[in-house]
DRENTIDO-716249 format. One record per residue (C-alpha): residue number from 1; y, z, x. Coordinates in steps of 0.02 Angstrom, whole numbers, plus 50000, padded with zeros to 5 digits. Example, Ala and Ser with C-alpha at 12.3 -4.5 7.8 and 13.67 -1.06 7.14 Angstrom:
BEGIN
+-----+-------+-------+-------+
:   n :    py :    pz :    px :
+-----+-------+-------+-------+
:   1 : 49775 : 50390 : 50615 :
:   2 : 49947 : 50357 : 50684 :
+-----+-------+-------+-------+
This chain:
BEGIN
+-----+-------+-------+-------+
:   n :    py :    pz :    px :
+-----+-------+-------+-------+
:   1 : 56209 : 53481 : 56813 :
:   2 : 56067 : 53607 : 56813 :
:   3 : 56084 : 53766 : 56917 :
:   4 : 56001 : 53762 : 57088 :
:   5 : 55916 : 53929 : 57113 :
:   6 : 55769 : 54014 : 57197 :
:   7 : 55686 : 53862 : 57275 :
:   8 : 55811 : 53859 : 57418 :
:   9 : 55757 : 53937 : 57582 :
:  10 : 55829 : 54113 : 57590 :
:  11 : 55807 : 54159 : 57776 :
:  12 : 55943 : 54270 : 57847 :
:  13 : 56004 : 54145 : 57978 :
:  14 : 55933 : 53975 : 57930 :
:  15 : 55957 : 54002 : 57741 :
:  16 : 56149 : 53997 : 57738 :
:  17 : 56150 : 53849 : 57859 :
:  18 : 56025 : 53757 : 57749 :
:  19 : 56137 : 53788 : 57599 :
:  20 : 56285 : 53713 : 57692 :
:  21 : 56183 : 53561 : 57745 :
:  22 : 56120 : 53549 : 57565 :
:  23 : 56298 : 53515 : 57509 :
:  24 : 56307 : 53371 : 57633 :
:  25 : 56142 : 53300 : 57568 :
:  26 : 56204 : 53323 : 57388 :
:  27 : 56361 : 53225 : 57431 :
:  28 : 56265 : 53084 : 57514 :
:  29 : 56144 : 53066 : 57368 :
:  30 : 56291 : 53073 : 57245 :
:  31 : 56374 : 52926 : 57334 :
:  32 : 56210 : 52827 : 57340 :
:  33 : 56185 : 52860 : 57154 :
:  34 : 56360 : 52796 : 57115 :
:  35 : 56317 : 52640 : 57216 :
:  36 : 56159 : 52622 : 57109 :
:  37 : 56044 : 52649 : 57258 :
:  38 : 55983 : 52829 : 57232 :
:  39 : 55852 : 52826 : 57368 :
:  40 : 55784 : 52980 : 57457 :
:  41 : 55731 : 52883 : 57612 :
:  42 : 55904 : 52808 : 57635 :
:  43 : 55982 : 52979 : 57602 :
:  44 : 55873 : 53058 : 57737 :
:  45 : 55925 : 52926 : 57865 :
:  46 : 56111 : 52945 : 57826 :
:  47 : 56095 : 53135 : 57821 :
:  48 : 56011 : 53136 : 57993 :
:  49 : 56148 : 53024 : 58066 :
:  50 : 56287 : 53135 : 57996 :
:  51 : 56210 : 53297 : 58061 :
:  52 : 56177 : 53230 : 58236 :
:  53 : 56355 : 53161 : 58244 :
:  54 : 56421 : 53333 : 58197 :
:  55 : 56317 : 53409 : 58338 :
:  56 : 56374 : 53277 : 58465 :
:  57 : 56506 : 53390 : 58549 :
:  58 : 56372 : 53522 : 58582 :
:  59 : 56255 : 53390 : 58653 :
:  60 : 56389 : 53322 : 58770 :
:  61 : 56432 : 53498 : 58828 :
:  62 : 56249 : 53532 : 58866 :
:  63 : 56234 : 53370 : 58967 :
:  64 : 56390 : 53415 : 59066 :
:  65 : 56314 : 53583 : 59108 :
:  66 : 56156 : 53494 : 59170 :
:  67 : 56262 : 53383 : 59282 :
:  68 : 56355 : 53532 : 59355 :
:  69 : 56190 : 53624 : 59379 :
:  70 : 56121 : 53478 : 59479 :
:  71 : 56277 : 53487 : 59589 :
:  72 : 56262 : 53673 : 59627 :
:  73 : 56071 : 53688 : 59631 :
:  74 : 56060 : 53651 : 59819 :
:  75 : 56173 : 53800 : 59855 :
:  76 : 56072 : 53913 : 59739 :
:  77 : 55911 : 53857 : 59826 :
:  78 : 55990 : 53897 : 59995 :
:  79 : 56024 : 54074 : 59935 :
:  80 : 55846 : 54091 : 59870 :
:  81 : 55777 : 54030 : 60037 :
:  82 : 55889 : 54151 : 60131 :
:  83 : 55817 : 54302 : 60038 :
:  84 : 55642 : 54233 : 60013 :
:  85 : 55550 : 54369 : 60112 :
:  86 : 55675 : 54509 : 60082 :
:  87 : 55624 : 54612 : 59931 :
:  88 : 55719 : 54773 : 59967 :
:  89 : 55848 : 54832 : 59841 :
:  90 : 56000 : 54794 : 59948 :
:  91 : 55943 : 54616 : 59983 :
:  92 : 55905 : 54583 : 59800 :
:  93 : 56077 : 54649 : 59751 :
:  94 : 56160 : 54542 : 59885 :
:  95 : 56065 : 54387 : 59825 :
:  96 : 56120 : 54420 : 59647 :
:  97 : 56301 : 54437 : 59701 :
:  98 : 56296 : 54278 : 59806 :
:  99 : 56217 : 54184 : 59662 :
: 100 : 56350 : 54248 : 59542 :
: 101 : 56484 : 54195 : 59667 :
: 102 : 56417 : 54016 : 59665 :
: 103 : 56427 : 54013 : 59475 :
: 104 : 56606 : 54076 : 59491 :
: 105 : 56641 : 53940 : 59618 :
: 106 : 56587 : 53802 : 59498 :
: 107 : 56665 : 53888 : 59347 :
: 108 : 56506 : 53890 : 59241 :
: 109 : 56400 : 54024 : 59159 :
: 110 : 56214 : 54051 : 59195 :
: 111 : 56186 : 54050 : 59007 :
: 112 : 56292 : 53895 : 58976 :
: 113 : 56147 : 53782 : 58925 :
: 114 : 56062 : 53916 : 58821 :
: 115 : 56215 : 53942 : 58711 :
: 116 : 56213 : 53761 : 58653 :
: 117 : 56026 : 53769 : 58618 :
: 118 : 56043 : 53933 : 58523 :
: 119 : 56177 : 53853 : 58413 :
: 120 : 56079 : 53692 : 58384 :
: 121 : 55908 : 53766 : 58344 :
: 122 : 55953 : 53850 : 58177 :
: 123 : 56041 : 53690 : 58124 :
: 124 : 55886 : 53584 : 58159 :
: 125 : 55773 : 53708 : 58069 :
: 126 : 55891 : 53710 : 57920 :
: 127 : 55896 : 53519 : 57918 :
: 128 : 55706 : 53519 : 57906 :
: 129 : 55712 : 53644 : 57761 :
: 130 : 55833 : 53535 : 57662 :
: 131 : 55726 : 53379 : 57684 :
: 132 : 55567 : 53473 : 57643 :
: 133 : 55637 : 53540 : 57478 :
: 134 : 55757 : 53406 : 57417 :
: 135 : 55759 : 53460 : 57232 :
: 136 : 55819 : 53633 : 57285 :
: 137 : 55977 : 53560 : 57363 :
: 138 : 56007 : 53396 : 57268 :
: 139 : 56040 : 53426 : 57084 :
: 140 : 56012 : 53243 : 57036 :
: 141 : 55833 : 53249 : 57102 :
: 142 : 55801 : 53416 : 57019 :
: 143 : 55857 : 53345 : 56851 :
: 144 : 55720 : 53214 : 56862 :
: 145 : 55589 : 53350 : 56830 :
: 146 : 55663 : 53394 : 56660 :
: 147 : 55614 : 53402 : 56517 :
: 148 : 55435 : 53398 : 56588 :
: 149 : 55440 : 53569 : 56674 :
: 150 : 55510 : 53650 : 56516 :
: 151 : 55360 : 53587 : 56417 :
: 152 : 55235 : 53633 : 56553 :
: 153 : 55301 : 53812 : 56561 :
: 154 : 55263 : 53837 : 56375 :
: 155 : 55083 : 53772 : 56380 :
: 156 : 54959 : 53886 : 56471 :
: 157 : 54827 : 53751 : 56497 :
: 158 : 54952 : 53636 : 56585 :
: 159 : 55021 : 53783 : 56684 :
: 160 : 54847 : 53825 : 56748 :
: 161 : 54818 : 53644 : 56797 :
: 162 : 54982 : 53629 : 56894 :
: 163 : 54962 : 53796 : 56983 :
: 164 : 54786 : 53742 : 57031 :
: 165 : 54845 : 53586 : 57124 :
: 166 : 54826 : 53583 : 57313 :
: 167 : 55015 : 53575 : 57331 :
: 168 : 55024 : 53746 : 57245 :
: 169 : 54945 : 53826 : 57399 :
: 170 : 55116 : 53820 : 57483 :
: 171 : 55191 : 53928 : 57345 :
: 172 : 55061 : 54063 : 57315 :
: 173 : 55192 : 54195 : 57354 :
: 174 : 55303 : 54130 : 57215 :
: 175 : 55157 : 54111 : 57094 :
: 176 : 55101 : 54290 : 57124 :
: 177 : 55279 : 54356 : 57108 :
: 178 : 55314 : 54468 : 56959 :
: 179 : 55455 : 54352 : 56903 :
: 180 : 55326 : 54212 : 56883 :
: 181 : 55188 : 54315 : 56803 :
: 182 : 55310 : 54397 : 56681 :
: 183 : 55372 : 54225 : 56624 :
: 184 : 55549 : 54221 : 56693 :
: 185 : 55597 : 54046 : 56632 :
: 186 : 55712 : 53997 : 56776 :
: 187 : 55594 : 54063 : 56909 :
: 188 : 55442 : 53980 : 56830 :
: 189 : 55528 : 53812 : 56812 :
: 190 : 55591 : 53812 : 56992 :
: 191 : 55417 : 53855 : 57056 :
: 192 : 55342 : 53714 : 56952 :
: 193 : 55470 : 53593 : 57027 :
: 194 : 55421 : 53650 : 57201 :
: 195 : 55237 : 53617 : 57164 :
: 196 : 55265 : 53449 : 57079 :
: 197 : 55383 : 53393 : 57217 :
: 198 : 55236 : 53405 : 57340 :
: 199 : 55107 : 53332 : 57219 :
: 200 : 55030 : 53165 : 57265 :
: 201 : 55025 : 53008 : 57156 :
: 202 : 54842 : 53047 : 57117 :
: 203 : 54892 : 53220 : 57052 :
: 204 : 55020 : 53143 : 56935 :
: 205 : 54894 : 53017 : 56869 :
: 206 : 54762 : 53153 : 56843 :
: 207 : 54887 : 53260 : 56748 :
: 208 : 54935 : 53116 : 56633 :
: 209 : 54751 : 53080 : 56596 :
: 210 : 54709 : 53262 : 56562 :
: 211 : 54858 : 53297 : 56448 :
: 212 : 54889 : 53145 : 56335 :
: 213 : 55019 : 53241 : 56233 :
: 214 : 55129 : 53250 : 56389 :
: 215 : 55085 : 53076 : 56454 :
: 216 : 55256 : 53001 : 56411 :
: 217 : 55355 : 53141 : 56497 :
: 218 : 55237 : 53138 : 56647 :
: 219 : 55251 : 52949 : 56665 :
: 220 : 55442 : 52949 : 56645 :
: 221 : 55460 : 53088 : 56775 :
: 222 : 55340 : 53002 : 56895 :
: 223 : 55432 : 52836 : 56872 :
: 224 : 55601 : 52915 : 56912 :
: 225 : 55530 : 53003 : 57066 :
: 226 : 55446 : 52840 : 57121 :
: 227 : 55615 : 52755 : 57110 :
: 228 : 55694 : 52891 : 57216 :
: 229 : 55550 : 52899 : 57341 :
: 230 : 55516 : 52712 : 57361 :
: 231 : 55571 : 52661 : 57534 :
: 232 : 55528 : 52483 : 57585 :
: 233 : 55378 : 52487 : 57468 :
: 234 : 55314 : 52654 : 57533 :
: 235 : 55315 : 52813 : 57428 :
: 236 : 55386 : 52940 : 57551 :
: 237 : 55326 : 53082 : 57440 :
: 238 : 55147 : 53041 : 57491 :
: 239 : 55074 : 53068 : 57663 :
: 240 : 55026 : 52914 : 57765 :
: 241 : 54845 : 52977 : 57766 :
: 242 : 54842 : 52976 : 57575 :
: 243 : 54926 : 52805 : 57569 :
: 244 : 54801 : 52737 : 57695 :
: 245 : 54650 : 52800 : 57596 :
: 246 : 54722 : 52724 : 57436 :
: 247 : 54759 : 52559 : 57524 :
: 248 : 54583 : 52547 : 57598 :
: 249 : 54499 : 52583 : 57430 :
: 250 : 54606 : 52453 : 57341 :
: 251 : 54600 : 52325 : 57482 :
: 252 : 54790 : 52319 : 57500 :
: 253 : 54801 : 52274 : 57684 :
: 254 : 54991 : 52266 : 57687 :
: 255 : 54997 : 52447 : 57629 :
: 256 : 54879 : 52494 : 57773 :
: 257 : 55010 : 52429 : 57894 :
: 258 : 55148 : 52519 : 57798 :
: 259 : 55048 : 52682 : 57801 :
: 260 : 55027 : 52674 : 57990 :
: 261 : 55206 : 52618 : 58023 :
: 262 : 55291 : 52789 : 58015 :
: 263 : 55166 : 52883 : 58127 :
: 264 : 55170 : 52742 : 58255 :
: 265 : 55360 : 52729 : 58250 :
: 266 : 55372 : 52917 : 58266 :
: 267 : 55267 : 52916 : 58425 :
: 268 : 55363 : 52769 : 58500 :
: 269 : 55536 : 52838 : 58462 :
: 270 : 55489 : 53011 : 58527 :
: 271 : 55423 : 52932 : 58688 :
: 272 : 55584 : 52830 : 58707 :
: 273 : 55688 : 52986 : 58676 :
: 274 : 55595 : 53081 : 58811 :
: 275 : 55617 : 52940 : 58937 :
: 276 : 55805 : 52935 : 58908 :
: 277 : 55828 : 53122 : 58933 :
: 278 : 55896 : 53168 : 59105 :
: 279 : 55776 : 53260 : 59220 :
: 280 : 55829 : 53394 : 59342 :
: 281 : 55792 : 53372 : 59527 :
: 282 : 55695 : 53519 : 59597 :
: 283 : 55634 : 53569 : 59769 :
: 284 : 55546 : 53737 : 59759 :
: 285 : 55360 : 53753 : 59719 :
: 286 : 55397 : 53853 : 59562 :
: 287 : 55518 : 53721 : 59501 :
: 288 : 55391 : 53584 : 59537 :
: 289 : 55261 : 53678 : 59436 :
: 290 : 55382 : 53697 : 59292 :
: 291 : 55428 : 53513 : 59303 :
: 292 : 55244 : 53465 : 59295 :
: 293 : 55221 : 53572 : 59139 :
: 294 : 55373 : 53491 : 59059 :
: 295 : 55308 : 53318 : 59102 :
: 296 : 55140 : 53357 : 59021 :
: 297 : 55228 : 53425 : 58866 :
: 298 : 55338 : 53270 : 58855 :
: 299 : 55181 : 53160 : 58862 :
: 300 : 55094 : 53261 : 58726 :
: 301 : 55242 : 53272 : 58607 :
: 302 : 55238 : 53088 : 58549 :
: 303 : 55052 : 53104 : 58511 :
: 304 : 55079 : 53266 : 58416 :
: 305 : 55222 : 53191 : 58315 :
: 306 : 55109 : 53045 : 58264 :
: 307 : 54973 : 53166 : 58206 :
: 308 : 55096 : 53273 : 58106 :
: 309 : 55177 : 53120 : 58028 :
: 310 : 55007 : 53055 : 57975 :
: 311 : 54963 : 53213 : 57878 :
: 312 : 55135 : 53269 : 57812 :
: 313 : 55239 : 53181 : 57676 :
: 314 : 55312 : 53019 : 57742 :
: 315 : 55489 : 53083 : 57707 :
: 316 : 55473 : 53209 : 57849 :
: 317 : 55404 : 53073 : 57962 :
: 318 : 55552 : 52963 : 57918 :
: 319 : 55669 : 53106 : 57966 :
: 320 : 55581 : 53123 : 58136 :
: 321 : 55595 : 52936 : 58167 :
: 322 : 55779 : 52931 : 58114 :
: 323 : 55817 : 53086 : 58220 :
: 324 : 55733 : 53013 : 58374 :
: 325 : 55825 : 52847 : 58355 :
: 326 : 55994 : 52934 : 58334 :
: 327 : 55960 : 53047 : 58484 :
: 328 : 55910 : 52898 : 58590 :
: 329 : 56069 : 52803 : 58546 :
: 330 : 56172 : 52959 : 58579 :
: 331 : 56083 : 52987 : 58745 :
: 332 : 56121 : 52810 : 58805 :
: 333 : 56305 : 52834 : 58762 :
: 334 : 56311 : 53009 : 58839 :
: 335 : 56224 : 52951 : 58998 :
: 336 : 56357 : 52816 : 59021 :
: 337 : 56495 : 52943 : 58987 :
: 338 : 56422 : 53071 : 59108 :
: 339 : 56394 : 52940 : 59244 :
: 340 : 56579 : 52892 : 59235 :
: 341 : 56634 : 53074 : 59236 :
: 342 : 56724 : 53137 : 59391 :
: 343 : 56612 : 53286 : 59429 :
: 344 : 56735 : 53360 : 59555 :
: 345 : 56876 : 53351 : 59427 :
: 346 : 56762 : 53434 : 59299 :
: 347 : 56722 : 53574 : 59422 :
: 348 : 56907 : 53597 : 59457 :
: 349 : 56945 : 53610 : 59271 :
: 350 : 56805 : 53736 : 59245 :
: 351 : 56864 : 53839 : 59393 :
: 352 : 57041 : 53844 : 59322 :
: 353 : 56973 : 53910 : 59157 :
: 354 : 56867 : 54038 : 59248 :
: 355 : 57015 : 54094 : 59355 :
: 356 : 57120 : 54129 : 59201 :
: 357 : 56981 : 54240 : 59132 :
: 358 : 56963 : 54330 : 59300 :
: 359 : 57150 : 54363 : 59308 :
: 360 : 57146 : 54437 : 59134 :
: 361 : 57004 : 54551 : 59192 :
: 362 : 57110 : 54607 : 59342 :
: 363 : 57005 : 54513 : 59473 :
: 364 : 57085 : 54407 : 59610 :
: 365 : 57003 : 54235 : 59589 :
: 366 : 57064 : 54172 : 59759 :
: 367 : 56966 : 54305 : 59853 :
: 368 : 56812 : 54282 : 59743 :
: 369 : 56813 : 54093 : 59767 :
: 370 : 56834 : 54107 : 59956 :
: 371 : 56687 : 54227 : 59963 :
: 372 : 56583 : 54102 : 59865 :
: 373 : 56620 : 53972 : 59997 :
: 374 : 56580 : 54089 : 60141 :
: 375 : 56416 : 54159 : 60078 :
: 376 : 56326 : 53992 : 60058 :
: 377 : 56270 : 53892 : 60207 :
: 378 : 56301 : 53706 : 60226 :
: 379 : 56178 : 53603 : 60121 :
: 380 : 56111 : 53429 : 60149 :
: 381 : 56184 : 53355 : 59989 :
: 382 : 56366 : 53318 : 60027 :
: 383 : 56501 : 53285 : 59898 :
: 384 : 56653 : 53172 : 59929 :
: 385 : 56747 : 53330 : 59974 :
: 386 : 56635 : 53350 : 60127 :
: 387 : 56743 : 53227 : 60223 :
: 388 : 56892 : 53344 : 60212 :
: 389 : 56944 : 53447 : 60367 :
: 390 : 56835 : 53599 : 60397 :
: 391 : 56894 : 53756 : 60309 :
: 392 : 56921 : 53922 : 60394 :
: 393 : 56757 : 53984 : 60320 :
: 394 : 56657 : 53842 : 60400 :
: 395 : 56721 : 53884 : 60575 :
: 396 : 56671 : 54068 : 60566 :
: 397 : 56529 : 54136 : 60670 :
: 398 : 56370 : 54197 : 60587 :
: 399 : 56418 : 54379 : 60618 :
: 400 : 56589 : 54350 : 60540 :
: 401 : 56509 : 54266 : 60390 :
: 402 : 56389 : 54411 : 60364 :
: 403 : 56533 : 54534 : 60374 :
: 404 : 56631 : 54429 : 60247 :
: 405 : 56480 : 54424 : 60131 :
: 406 : 56468 : 54613 : 60142 :
: 407 : 56651 : 54630 : 60097 :
: 408 : 56632 : 54505 : 59956 :
: 409 : 56486 : 54603 : 59885 :
: 410 : 56584 : 54766 : 59896 :
: 411 : 56736 : 54685 : 59817 :
: 412 : 56637 : 54608 : 59675 :
: 413 : 56541 : 54769 : 59640 :
: 414 : 56701 : 54871 : 59629 :
: 415 : 56810 : 54746 : 59536 :
: 416 : 56695 : 54642 : 59426 :
: 417 : 56621 : 54791 : 59335 :
: 418 : 56717 : 54846 : 59181 :
: 419 : 56763 : 55031 : 59170 :
: 420 : 56629 : 55128 : 59079 :
: 421 : 56499 : 54987 : 59095 :
: 422 : 56325 : 55011 : 59167 :
: 423 : 56378 : 54915 : 59323 :
: 424 : 56528 : 55030 : 59349 :
: 425 : 56418 : 55184 : 59334 :
: 426 : 56294 : 55107 : 59455 :
: 427 : 56435 : 55081 : 59580 :
: 428 : 56483 : 55265 : 59565 :
: 429 : 56303 : 55318 : 59601 :
: 430 : 56295 : 55200 : 59750 :
: 431 : 56458 : 55266 : 59824 :
: 432 : 56396 : 55445 : 59801 :
: 433 : 56232 : 55406 : 59890 :
: 434 : 56322 : 55319 : 60033 :
: 435 : 56433 : 55472 : 60061 :
: 436 : 56282 : 55587 : 60064 :
: 437 : 56191 : 55473 : 60187 :
: 438 : 56338 : 55479 : 60306 :
: 439 : 56329 : 55669 : 60306 :
+-----+-------+-------+-------+
């Protein structure tokens, strides 16, 4: 097998992930080749399914966080309303502490949802890189370009033709690189593969016509790539816009339908995916404004995906369609799982985990949890636990509650801050100022 060098994406974060995913794609294509169905379109679909299945635990965790957030949002909104017109430093600090206490009460982190997104985003970007540059990660596809690229690299006139193709615009950095201009064989051949991998059917035909001495190698390479790229009669190496123009000029009406199929399917599947995603319930004006922006974005995204799929190679469009279908199926299954989930039991489990961490940090979780109950007023949304006998905190007077909140804030400030941290130093400054004010 030929060495796979240089054409892989070399970003600091996405690059190594893309290399890992490349091994998965290599394995999938190897199996398909052994089954005598070496097809890029089928490999992209299977690859997308495998990657989204691997990310399923993260997706479920993110959905659980959304469910818990919906449960505690009324209490957070009560705190925001309580301090709405109080902008002094003490009030802002108290609001922050009460908010933190609610998060402690439910055993979740304010950044819980962000962590899953931060993990998933590089994976999705890397997945796109692998599909965009299949020869860089799948040795079998890269081999299809030989011996053509070896012959092109030794003939200046053919080199000038290839580097002048429109697909070469994506690789001007590589073409202008010293390794290319000095004739480094491996670097030149990999760059030529990158360019030819993006070339359209018309480019291949023009090259065969212009260089009769290479016509056999060009036709053999093009035939192998057509075999790999043919998916249900559609060459996924071409863009739907190119396929449509070719179909109209030749009068092939079936191909017109095939050319429009991927952009249309992309828009429909993206729309379905958006509809299946859970939406958060909001009450504040700011939240309503944000929800309206998200709704507009969700309506625009299917249209944008159709436009992109129409102009980009059909292989990328196929990936978007496959990804949207897999996400939709996952979302249906996750929604059923989340709906059956005992939210109170999940909160209890999260609180137990949080309590263990608090004990390790030297903080009494019982006191912190009781303060979380005392510093939030009764909300309209009641859980099944609301039918239980009233707790001691619920029978306290308003003055007693405010005094308890004050004690909770003092306790949290002095115990939650780690020694030597910024919060601990801030507490020292606060205590010093309070002593001076008493004098």
